[in-house]
BATOR-459190 format. One line per field, with one value per residue (C-alpha): residue number from 1; x negated, y, z; residue in one letter. Coordinates in Angstrom, 1 decimal. Each point is the difference from the previous one (the first is absolute). Last residue first. Layout:
BEGIN
n: (NUM  ...)
c1: (X  ...)
c2: (Y  ...)
c3: (Z  ...)
res: (A  ...)
END
This chain:
BEGIN
n: (427  426  425  424  423  422  421  420  419  418  417  416  415  414  413  412  411  410  409  408  407  406  405  404  403  402  401  400  399  398  397  396  395  394  393  392  391  390  389  388  387  386  385  384  383  382  381  380  379  378  377  376  375  374  373  372  371  370  369  368  367  366  365  364  363  362  361  360  359  358  357  356  355  354  353  352  351  350  349  348  347  346  345  344  343  342  341  340  339  338  337  336  335  334  333  332  331  330  329  328  327  326  325  324  323  322  321  320  319  318  317  316  315  314  313  312  311  310  309  308  307  306  305  304  303  302  301  300  299  298  297  296  295  294  293  292  291  290  289  288  287  286  285  284  283  282  281  280  279  278  277  276  275  274  273  272  271  270  269  268  267  266  265  264  263  262  261  260  259  258  257  256  255  254  253  252  251  250  249  248  247  246  245  244  243  242  241  240  239  238  237  236  235  234  233  232  231  230  229  228  227  226  225  224  223  222  221  220  219  218  217  216  215  214  213  212  211  210  209  208  207  206  205  204  203  202  201  200  199  198  197  196  195  194  193  192  191  190  189  188  187  186  185  184  183  182  181  180  179  178  177  176  175  174  173  172  171  170  169  168  167  166  165  164  163  162  161  160  159  158  157  156  155  154  153  152  151  150  149  148  147  146  145  144  143  142  141  140  139  138  137  136  135  134  133  132  131  130  129  128  127  126  125  124  123  122  121  120  119  118  117  116  115  114  113  112  111  110  109  108  107  106  105  104  103  102  101  100  99  98  97  96  95  94  93  92  91  90  89  88  87  86  85  84  83  82  81  80  79  78  77  76  75  74  73  72  71  70  69  68  67  66  65  64  63  62  61  60  59  58  57  56  55  54  53  52  51  50  49  48  47  46  45  44  43  42  41  40  39  38  37  36  35  34  33  32  31  30  29  28  27  26  25  24  23  22  21  20  19  18  17  16  15  14  13  12  11  10  9  8  7  6  5  4  3  2  1)
c1: (22.9  3.3  1.6  2.7  2.7  -0.3  -1.4  -1.2  -1.8  2.3  0.3  -2.1  -2.6  2.6  1.3  -3.5  -0.5  3.4  -0.8  -3.2  2.0  2.3  -2.9  -1.5  3.4  -0.2  -3.6  1.1  2.8  -2.4  -2.4  2.7  -0.2  2.4  0.2  3.8  1.3  -2.6  0.9  3.7  -0.7  -2.3  2.6  2.8  -2.1  -1.0  3.3  2.4  -2.1  -0.7  3.7  -1.0  -1.4  3.4  1.6  -2.9  0.0  3.8  0.2  -2.5  2.0  3.4  -0.9  -2.4  2.6  2.6  -2.2  -3.5  -2.3  -3.1  -2.9  1.9  -0.5  -3.8  -0.6  1.2  -2.9  -2.7  1.1  0.7  -3.1  -2.1  2.1  -1.0  -3.7  -0.3  1.7  -2.2  -3.2  1.0  0.9  -3.6  -1.4  2.1  -1.1  -3.7  0.5  1.9  -2.3  2.1  2.6  -2.8  1.6  3.5  -1.4  -2.2  3.1  2.0  -2.8  -0.4  3.7  -0.1  -2.8  2.0  3.0  -2.2  -1.3  3.4  1.9  -2.6  -0.6  3.6  0.4  -2.2  0.0  -3.6  0.5  3.4  -1.5  -3.0  2.3  2.1  -3.1  -1.2  3.5  0.3  -3.4  0.6  3.3  -1.4  -2.8  2.5  2.2  -2.9  -0.8  3.5  0.0  -2.6  2.7  2.5  -2.8  -0.8  3.7  0.6  -3.1  -3.3  -1.2  -1.6  1.4  3.3  0.6  -1.0  2.5  2.7  -0.5  -0.1  3.1  2.8  -2.3  -2.2  2.9  1.7  -2.6  -0.9  3.4  0.3  -2.8  1.5  3.5  -1.4  -1.5  3.2  2.0  -2.4  0.6  3.7  -0.1  -2.1  2.5  2.8  3.2  0.7  -1.1  2.1  3.0  -0.5  -0.4  -3.4  -0.5  -1.5  -3.7  0.4  1.5  -3.3  -1.1  3.3  -0.5  -3.5  1.3  2.7  -2.7  -2.2  3.0  1.2  -3.6  -0.8  3.4  -0.4  -3.5  1.1  2.9  -2.3  0.1  0.7  3.6  1.2  2.6  -1.0  -2.4  2.5  2.1  -1.7  -0.8  0.5  3.6  0.8  -3.6  0.3  2.9  -1.8  -3.1  1.7  1.4  -3.3  -1.8  2.3  -1.1  -3.5  1.2  2.6  -1.9  -3.2  2.0  1.5  -3.5  -1.2  2.9  2.8  1.1  -0.5  -3.7  -0.8  -2.4  -1.0  -3.5  1.6  0.6  -3.7  -0.9  2.8  -1.3  -3.6  0.8  2.8  -2.2  -2.6  2.6  2.3  -3.2  0.0  3.6  -0.5  -2.7  2.9  0.6  -3.6  0.0  3.1  -1.6  -3.3  1.8  2.5  -2.3  0.2  3.7  1.1  1.3  3.4  2.8  -2.3  -0.3  3.7  -0.4  -2.9  2.1  3.0  -2.2  -1.3  3.3  2.3  0.7  -0.8  3.5  0.1  -3.4  1.1  3.2  -2.1  -2.4  3.0  1.6  -3.3  -0.8  3.6  -0.2  -3.4  1.4  -0.2  -0.5  1.4  -3.1  0.5  2.9  -2.5  -1.0  3.6  0.7  -3.2  1.0  3.3  -1.3  -2.8  2.2  2.6  -2.6  -1.5  3.5  0.8  -3.4  -0.5  3.1  3.6  -0.3  -3.7  0.1  3.0  -2.1  -2.8  2.3  1.6  -3.5  -1.4  2.9  -0.8  -3.7  0.1  2.4  -2.1  -3.1  0.6  0.4  -3.8  -0.8  2.7  -1.5  -3.5  1.2  2.1  -3.0  -2.4  2.4  2.4  0.2  1.7  -2.6  -3.1  1.2  0.7  -3.4  -1.9  2.2  0.4  -2.9  1.1  3.6  -1.2  -0.4  3.3  0.6  -3.6  0.4  3.0  -1.5  -3.1  2.3  1.7  -3.3  -1.3  3.2  -0.6  -3.7  0.7  2.6  -1.3  -3.8  0.6  2.3  -2.5  -2.8  2.1  0.6  -3.7  -0.6  2.1  -2.6  -0.3  3.4)
c2: (-26.1  -1.0  0.1  -2.6  2.2  2.9  -0.4  -3.0  0.7  -0.6  -3.5  -0.8  -1.9  -2.5  -0.5  -0.8  -2.6  -1.6  -0.2  -1.8  -2.2  -1.0  -0.9  -2.3  -1.9  -0.6  -1.3  -2.4  -1.3  -0.5  -2.0  -2.3  -2.9  -2.3  2.7  0.2  -1.4  2.0  3.1  -0.4  -0.8  3.0  2.2  -1.2  0.3  3.7  1.2  -0.9  1.4  2.9  0.9  0.3  3.5  1.2  -1.1  1.1  3.5  0.1  -1.2  2.7  2.6  -1.1  -0.1  2.9  2.1  -1.0  1.6  1.0  -0.1  2.1  -1.6  -3.3  -0.6  -0.1  -2.2  -3.0  0.3  0.4  -3.2  -2.1  0.6  -2.3  -3.1  0.2  0.7  -2.8  -2.5  0.9  -0.2  -3.4  -1.0  0.9  -2.2  -2.9  0.5  0.1  -3.2  -1.8  0.7  -1.1  2.7  2.7  2.2  -0.1  0.6  2.8  1.6  -0.4  1.5  3.0  0.7  -0.3  2.6  2.3  -0.3  0.4  3.3  1.4  -0.4  1.6  2.5  1.2  -0.1  2.6  1.3  -1.2  -1.7  -1.4  -1.4  -1.4  -1.8  -1.3  -1.3  -1.9  -1.4  -1.2  -1.7  -2.1  -1.4  -0.5  -2.2  -2.2  -0.1  -1.1  -2.7  -1.6  -1.2  -2.7  -1.7  -0.1  -1.3  -2.8  -1.0  0.1  -1.9  1.7  0.3  3.4  2.3  -1.9  -0.4  3.6  1.3  -2.3  1.3  3.6  -0.2  1.7  2.5  0.9  0.9  1.5  2.6  0.3  1.2  1.9  2.5  1.2  0.0  2.3  2.5  0.2  0.5  2.7  1.8  -0.4  1.4  3.0  0.7  0.3  -1.9  -2.2  2.5  2.7  -2.3  -0.6  3.7  1.5  2.6  3.1  1.2  0.4  -3.6  -1.7  2.3  -0.7  -3.7  0.4  2.1  -2.6  -2.7  2.1  0.9  -3.6  -1.2  2.7  -0.4  -3.7  0.4  2.6  -2.3  -3.0  -2.6  -3.7  0.8  0.8  2.8  2.4  -2.2  -1.4  -3.1  -2.4  -3.5  -2.8  -1.4  0.4  -1.0  -3.1  -1.3  0.6  -1.5  -3.3  -0.1  1.0  -2.7  -2.7  0.6  -1.4  -3.4  -0.6  1.3  -2.0  -3.1  0.1  0.4  -3.1  -2.1  -1.1  -3.5  0.3  0.5  -0.8  3.0  1.3  0.8  3.1  1.4  0.0  1.8  2.5  0.7  0.2  2.5  1.9  1.4  1.6  0.7  1.7  1.8  1.9  1.3  0.4  2.4  2.2  1.1  0.9  1.7  2.0  1.0  1.1  1.8  1.5  1.6  3.7  -0.3  -0.6  -3.5  -0.8  1.0  -0.5  -3.6  -0.6  1.3  -2.4  -2.9  0.8  0.4  -3.5  -1.7  1.7  -3.0  -3.3  -1.4  1.0  -1.6  -3.2  0.0  0.2  -2.7  -2.2  0.5  -0.6  -3.3  -1.2  0.6  -1.6  -3.1  -1.8  2.7  -1.1  0.9  3.6  0.1  0.6  3.3  0.9  -0.3  2.0  2.6  0.6  0.0  2.5  2.5  0.1  0.7  2.8  1.5  0.1  1.2  2.5  2.0  0.0  2.9  0.0  -3.8  0.2  2.4  -2.5  -2.9  2.0  0.9  -3.5  -2.0  -0.2  -0.1  -2.9  -2.1  0.3  -0.2  -3.6  -0.9  0.3  -3.2  -1.7  1.4  -1.1  -3.5  -0.4  1.1  -2.4  -2.8  -1.6  -3.8  -0.1  -2.0  1.3  3.6  -0.2  -1.6  2.7  2.9  -0.5  2.2  2.8  -0.4  0.9  3.5  1.6  -2.0  0.7  3.6  0.5  -2.1  2.2  3.0  -0.9  -0.7  3.4  1.6  -1.6  0.9  3.5  1.1  0.2  0.2  2.6  2.0  0.1  1.0  2.7  1.4  -0.2  1.9  3.0  2.6  1.4  0.0)
c3: (88.4  -1.2  -3.4  -0.5  1.4  -2.6  -3.4  -2.0  -3.3  -3.0  -1.4  -3.1  2.1  1.1  -3.5  -1.2  2.7  -0.7  -3.7  0.9  2.2  -2.8  -2.2  2.7  0.2  -3.8  0.3  2.8  -2.3  -2.9  2.3  1.5  -2.5  -1.7  -2.8  -0.6  3.3  1.9  -1.9  0.9  3.6  0.4  -1.7  2.3  3.2  -0.8  -1.6  2.7  2.8  -2.2  0.1  3.7  -0.7  -1.2  3.2  2.3  -1.5  0.0  3.7  0.9  -1.8  1.3  3.7  -0.3  -1.8  2.7  2.6  -1.0  -3.0  -0.6  2.1  0.3  -3.7  0.3  3.0  -1.8  -2.5  2.6  1.8  -3.1  -2.2  2.2  -1.0  -3.6  0.7  2.5  -2.2  -3.0  2.1  1.3  -3.6  -1.0  2.8  -1.2  -3.6  1.1  1.9  -2.7  -2.9  -3.0  0.7  -0.1  -2.7  1.6  3.5  -1.3  -1.5  3.2  2.1  -2.3  0.2  3.8  0.1  -2.2  2.3  3.1  -1.5  -1.1  3.3  2.3  -2.8  0.2  3.8  1.8  3.6  0.2  3.4  -1.1  -3.2  1.8  2.4  -3.0  -1.8  3.1  0.7  -3.6  0.0  3.1  -1.3  -3.4  1.3  1.7  -3.0  -2.2  2.6  0.3  -3.6  1.1  2.1  -2.9  -2.3  2.4  0.3  -3.8  -1.0  -1.0  -3.6  0.8  -2.7  -0.4  3.8  0.6  -2.6  1.4  3.5  -1.3  -2.2  2.1  1.8  -3.0  -2.4  3.0  0.7  -3.7  -1.0  3.3  -1.0  -3.2  1.6  2.7  -2.3  -2.0  3.2  1.2  -3.2  0.4  3.5  -1.2  -2.7  2.5  -1.2  3.0  2.6  -1.8  0.2  3.7  0.6  0.3  2.8  -1.5  0.2  3.8  0.1  0.3  2.8  1.8  -0.2  1.4  2.8  0.8  0.1  2.4  2.2  0.4  0.7  2.5  1.9  0.2  1.4  2.5  1.2  0.2  -2.7  0.8  1.0  -3.6  -0.1  -2.8  -1.8  -2.6  -0.8  2.5  -1.2  2.6  -0.1  -3.7  -0.9  2.2  -2.1  -3.3  1.5  0.5  -3.5  -1.5  2.0  -1.6  -3.7  0.4  1.3  -2.7  -2.9  0.8  0.9  -3.5  -1.5  1.8  -1.4  2.3  0.7  3.8  -0.6  -3.6  -0.6  3.4  -1.4  -1.7  3.5  0.8  -3.2  0.7  3.5  -1.3  -2.8  1.7  2.7  -2.3  -2.7  2.6  1.1  -3.3  0.2  3.8  -0.8  -0.8  3.6  0.6  -3.3  0.9  3.3  -1.8  -2.8  2.5  2.5  -1.2  -0.7  3.6  0.7  1.6  -2.3  -3.0  1.2  -0.6  -3.6  -0.6  1.5  -2.1  -3.1  0.7  0.9  -2.5  -2.1  1.8  -0.6  -3.7  -0.5  1.6  -2.1  -3.2  1.2  0.8  -3.4  -2.0  1.8  -0.3  -3.7  -0.4  1.6  3.4  2.6  3.4  2.0  -1.1  2.4  2.9  -1.8  -0.3  3.7  0.8  -2.5  1.6  3.6  -0.9  -1.9  2.7  2.7  -2.2  -0.3  3.7  1.2  -2.8  0.5  -1.5  -2.4  -0.9  -0.3  -2.3  -2.2  0.0  -1.1  -2.8  -1.3  0.0  -1.2  -3.8  0.6  2.4  -2.1  -3.1  2.2  1.1  -3.7  -0.3  1.8  -2.1  -3.2  0.9  1.0  -3.2  -2.1  1.8  -0.6  2.5  0.1  3.4  1.9  -1.9  0.1  3.7  0.8  -1.9  1.1  3.7  0.9  -2.4  1.1  3.4  -1.2  0.9  3.2  1.1  -1.0  2.3  2.8  -0.1  -0.1  3.2  1.8  -1.0  1.1  3.4  0.2  -1.3  2.5  3.5  -0.7  -2.7  2.1  2.8  -2.4  -1.5  3.4  0.9  -3.3  1.1  -0.8  3.5  1.7)
res: (X  X  X  X  X  X  X  X  X  X  X  X  X  X  X  X  X  X  X  X  X  X  X  X  X  X  X  X  X  X  X  X  X  X  X  X  X  X  X  X  X  X  X  X  X  X  X  X  X  X  X  X  X  X  X  X  X  X  X  X  X  X  X  X  X  X  X  X  X  X  X  X  X  X  X  X  X  X  X  X  X  X  X  X  X  X  X  X  X  X  X  X  X  X  X  X  X  X  X  X  X  X  X  X  X  X  X  X  X  X  X  X  X  X  X  X  X  X  X  X  X  X  X  X  X  X  X  X  X  X  X  X  X  X  X  X  X  X  X  X  X  X  X  X  X  X  X  X  X  X  X  X  X  X  X  X  X  X  X  X  X  X  X  X  X  X  X  X  X  X  X  X  X  X  X  X  X  X  X  X  X  X  X  X  X  X  X  X  X  X  X  X  X  X  X  X  X  X  X  X  X  X  X  X  X  X  X  X  X  X  X  X  X  X  X  X  X  X  X  X  X  X  X  X  X  X  X  X  X  X  X  X  X  X  X  X  X  X  X  X  X  X  X  X  X  X  X  X  X  X  X  X  X  X  X  X  X  X  X  X  X  X  X  X  X  X  X  X  X  X  X  X  X  X  X  X  X  X  X  X  X  X  X  X  X  X  X  X  X  X  X  X  X  X  X  X  X  X  X  X  X  X  X  X  X  X  X  X  X  X  X  X  X  X  X  X  X  X  X  X  X  X  X  X  X  X  X  X  X  X  X  X  X  X  X  X  X  X  X  X  X  X  X  X  X  X  X  X  X  X  X  X  X  X  X  X  X  X  X  X  X  X  X  X  X  X  X  X  X  X  X  X  X  X  X  X  X  X  X  X  X  X  X  X  X  X  X  X  X  X  X  X  X  X  X  X  X  X  X  X  X  X  X  X  X  X  X  X  X  X  X  X  X  X  X  X  X  X  X  X  X  X  X  X  X  X  X)
END
């Protein structure tokens, strides 16, 4: 069957739009706190430091439960476990409307993180059961553009929901959490009914297409295991897994530092109100969604991953530094933040293609979860440090400089990795 690309295209059309929608809802529920922040802080008397810590508390629960969640997914199947994850986080996201004190804010963010644990590595692991290695950076990037487009969609939707302040006695930020949490519950149910577990019996592939895909993926797994199949413990302790974990945490610090604070940064730099700043924050995400697909396509075409992570990381660091230095020039600062967002998000497709080239089975379930778990410690560090520095200096410049430094480290770590071998190399 030629090179099998029509099969990959069919799988992409069938699965990626639905997974894309699920992940948009996931990131919308994770990031909507950034759109609610200004009104929520004013209504509840929360300081910048309390907000930053509360935003970061999500990742304490997330990191703690990440590996166990992905191992359960490997055992019970993606369809069942992803459905459970979505319903649980949807309910907890709705419950954010009941926050009244810093303590209730911290507890609900912690529980939300625990509920969402395993979703991203579970999705990535699921896609390795459908997508050949040569196409993964591009397909992963298509899937992960949802993290950027969640900002594009979330900005106007959240801005509109904030205008409902006072309706039926609820604040605008309460409407935001209630309305944006409901789609996850609905999609959790449809996931259980719609998502196929593997390609071996799906009706929308012909018998030859199913045979080609199953044989190709089995051959790739066999090739990875020729050098010795890694056990779960070996996957969790492999030096290469931990180097990728350090690289990922260096990137994720800036990823979430930007994501949770972008509307407030833009409001401070531009003088715009909350709703206008929320709308404006959609543009960096829109640019990032285009950039990350282009970088991933080039990575797949070149069969190279390290430099396709390092160069965007360095570009993002430069963008953040220019944004910090040009804070009194709103247009220049805004353009610099667009560059920074594009660079940060563009690392994701090439990065997540790297662990799938040498991990399989339970080692893949555990190793990918470990990388994501360690990396998401950065989700606690980034927002918390930004909040602390903002509280101390009453400005965002030092926080942006801190994020730039972590991206320089990420770029250096990416270049220090060994050259890729095996499944990523295609003519």
